[in-house]
ZAMARGU-4260 file (C-alpha; in steps of 0.2 Angstrom, whole numbers, plus 5000, padded with zeros to 4 digits):
<rodrens>
0) 5043/5010/5085 | 5048/5012/5067 | 5055/5026/5059 | 5055/5029/5041 | 5061/5046/5029
5) 5043/5045/5018 | 5049/5051/5001 | 5033/5050/4993 | 5015/5042/4994 | 5000/5040/4983
10) 4984/5033/4992 | 4967/5030/4983 | 4951/5022/4990 | 4932/5018/4985 | 4926/5029/4999
15) 4938/5042/5008 | 4950/5054/5002 | 4966/5052/4993 | 4984/5056/4991 | 4995/5060/4974
20) 5009/5066/4986 | 5016/5071/5002 | 5004/5086/5005 | 4995/5083/4989 | 4978/5080/4994
25) 4963/5072/4983 | 4947/5076/4989 | 4933/5062/4989 | 4923/5072/4974 | 4939/5069/4964
30) 4946/5052/4969 | 4936/5043/4955 | 4946/5054/4943 | 4961/5049/4951 | 4959/5032/4952
35) 4954/5033/4934 | 4974/5042/4931 | 4981/5029/4939 | 4974/5016/4930 | 4977/5023/4914
40) 4997/5020/4917 | 4993/5002/4916 | 4992/4995/4897 | 4975/4987/4890 | 4979/4969/4891
45) 4986/4970/4908 | 4973/4980/4917 | 4960/4966/4912 | 4970/4954/4922 | 4969/4965/4937
50) 4954/4966/4951 | 4950/4985/4955 | 4962/4987/4971 | 4975/4978/4959 | 4971/4992/4948
55) 4975/5006/4961 | 4991/4997/4967 | 5000/4994/4952 | 4993/5010/4944 | 5002/5018/4961
60) 5017/5008/4959 | 5020/5013/4941 | 5019/5032/4946 | 5030/5030/4960 | 5043/5018/4951
65) 5044/5032/4937 | 5047/5046/4949 | 5058/5036/4959 | 5071/5024/4948 | 5082/5020/4963
70) 5070/5009/4971 | 5077/4994/4975 | 5064/4983/4984 | 5046/4981/4983 | 5035/4975/4996
75) 5016/4970/4991 | 5004/4967/5007 | 4986/4961/5006 | 4979/4952/5021 | 4964/4944/5006
80) 4976/4944/4991 | 4966/4937/4977 | 4953/4928/4986 | 4941/4935/4979 | 4945/4929/4961
85) 4947/4912/4971 | 4930/4911/4978 | 4922/4917/4961 | 4932/4902/4954 | 4926/4891/4966
90) 4909/4896/4965 | 4910/4891/4945 | 4916/4876/4949 | 4903/4871/4961 | 4891/4877/4947
95) 4898/4866/4935 | 4904/4880/4925 | 4923/4881/4919 | 4936/4892/4926 | 4943/4907/4916
100) 4961/4903/4911 | 4964/4923/4916 | 4957/4921/4932 | 4967/4905/4936 | 4984/4914/4931
105) 4981/4927/4941 | 4973/4919/4956 | 4991/4919/4966 | 4994/4931/4980 | 5010/4940/4971
110) 5000/4943/4955 | 5000/4963/4955 | 5017/4963/4959 | 5020/4951/4944 | 5010/4964/4933
115) 5019/4979/4939 | 5037/4971/4937 | 5031/4967/4918 | 5025/4985/4915 | 5042/4993/4922
120) 5053/4980/4917 | 5060/4980/4936 | 5070/4964/4939 | 5075/4969/4959 | 5067/4961/4975
125) 5049/4957/4979 | 5040/4952/4992 | 5020/4948/4993 | 5015/4947/5014 | 5000/4944/5024
130) 4998/4941/5042 | 4978/4941/5045 | 4972/4959/5054 | 4992/4963/5057 | 4995/4964/5039
135) 5000/4982/5039 | 5011/4979/5052 | 5021/4962/5045 | 5024/4974/5030 | 5033/4989/5039
140) 5042/4976/5048 | 5049/4967/5031 | 5055/4985/5027 | 5062/4989/5043 | 5071/4975/5042
145) 5078/4977/5023 | 5084/4995/5027 | 5092/4990/5042 | 5100/4974/5036 | 5104/4980/5019
150) 5115/4994/5015 | 5111/4991/4996 | 5094/4995/4999 | 5091/5014/4999 | 5075/5015/4994
155) 5060/5002/4995 | 5040/5003/4988 | 5027/4997/5001 | 5010/4995/4993 | 4995/4989/5005
160) 4980/4984/4997 | 4963/4975/4999 | 4948/4971/4988 | 4930/4974/4991 | 4922/4960/5002
165) 4907/4967/4998 | 4897/4950/4994 | 4911/4938/5000 | 4910/4939/5017 | 4912/4922/5020
170) 4929/4923/5015 | 4936/4930/5033 | 4931/4923/5049 | 4936/4938/5060 | 4931/4957/5059
175) 4938/4967/5043 | 4937/4980/5031 | 4922/4980/5019 | 4923/4999/5016 | 4928/4995/4997
180) 4944/4993/4987 | 4960/5003/4991 | 4977/5007/4989 | 4990/5014/4998 | 5008/5015/4992
185) 5024/5022/5000 | 5041/5027/4996 | 5051/5023/5010 | 5071/5024/5016 | 5081/5024/5030
190) 5082/5040/5044 | 5099/5041/5049 | 5097/5053/5063 | 5098/5041/5078 | 5098/5053/5091
195) 5081/5062/5083 | 5076/5047/5079 | 5075/5041/5098 | 5067/5057/5104 | 5053/5055/5092
200) 5050/5037/5095 | 5048/5041/5114 | 5035/5054/5109 | 5019/5047/5104 | 5011/5061/5097
205) 5018/5081/5092 | 5012/5097/5097 | 4998/5096/5082 | 4991/5078/5088 | 5000/5068/5073
210) 5003/5051/5077 | 5011/5047/5062 | 5021/5061/5052 | 5033/5073/5060 | 5045/5088/5049
215) 5063/5087/5050 | 5076/5099/5040 | 5062/5097/5025 | 5060/5079/5026 | 5044/5070/5031
220) 5048/5057/5045 | 5034/5043/5045 | 5032/5031/5061 | 5024/5015/5065 | 5023/5007/5081
225) 5018/4987/5079 | 5012/4988/5097 | 5001/5004/5096 | 4996/5000/5078 | 4997/4983/5075
230) 4980/4980/5068 | 4978/4997/5061 | 4972/4993/5040 | 4980/5001/5025 | 4965/5010/5025
235) 4964/5019/5042 | 4985/5023/5039 | 4978/5031/5023 | 4966/5040/5029 | 4976/5045/5044
240) 4991/5050/5032 | 4978/5061/5021 | 4973/5070/5035 | 4991/5074/5043 | 4999/5077/5027
245) 4986/5091/5020 | 4996/5104/5017 | 5014/5105/5007 | 5024/5110/5023 | 5015/5095/5034
250) 5005/5106/5045
</rodrens>
């Protein structure tokens, strides 16, 4: 079980609720406007290079890097990455058509991270991870390892996103999330109370039935179990966090 201090959150999905911060939910009715707000932070020329989930992930990153300038590590996670774009290019090739230079240049797994670094002038460390249905678990493992082994890493931005796979279901052989594009971005730091952390880790739910969030001395703690949550998607975690952090006091 991993335990982090959750400093901030941004979550937006094509279908479902959203979060513009801890305890600041966005209703499904307002989510479209919130997505436009996130995209507005991306310069037009760079916005054109991004797929829908990429715009949400980069827009969330722009927002959170602006609020937390001491972020010293960024982790992008996606099971499918730019696969939708790659398959679109392959279809064009098979049809005898040319390939868009913009699509070709943006077809790598870490392209969203590159766009974010350009916008914010970020020169710190960036990782792009994927792990099939365990992609989210792989991202949290990377974050935990960085915070535990690198004293100079104080705060991490973890962003997980997936494009809509409607019309591209052949990309994945196994079960996948076809609910539409989404992005979940978390600002994480180390929780330095080992005694309390051990107590929390041995208690899978609090008295309110919350599985991922706890409050302690004004701080919000997030815990994630690779064993219990190993195949959880970013959308499922985002919806759970939206429900658990529905008020400023976390109750």
